[in-house]
C-alpha angles and dihedrals in degrees: 000000000000090000091053092049091048091050090049090052091049091049093049090048089053090049089052090051091050090051089061090057102034104061105155127100094252091055093047091050091049093049092046093049098046105032107036092081095052101085097046092043093051091045089054090047092053091048091050092048090051091052092047093050090049091051092050091048090052091048091050091052092050091049091051093046113015092182092070092072 
């Protein structure tokens, strides 16, 4: 999850860098259209991964000790 968050941060940094070079309306529209969904999508991915990891950890505990269910 940390790797995904780091990649998101790197991508958003690159987008910020591009914004300093691309200053026309077409560029702003492009960046808005194709990058605005990145942060919420990655946040949802990280949340889903957290839930999945928790589920697998619970399954592993139950397999090791079935009486804890």
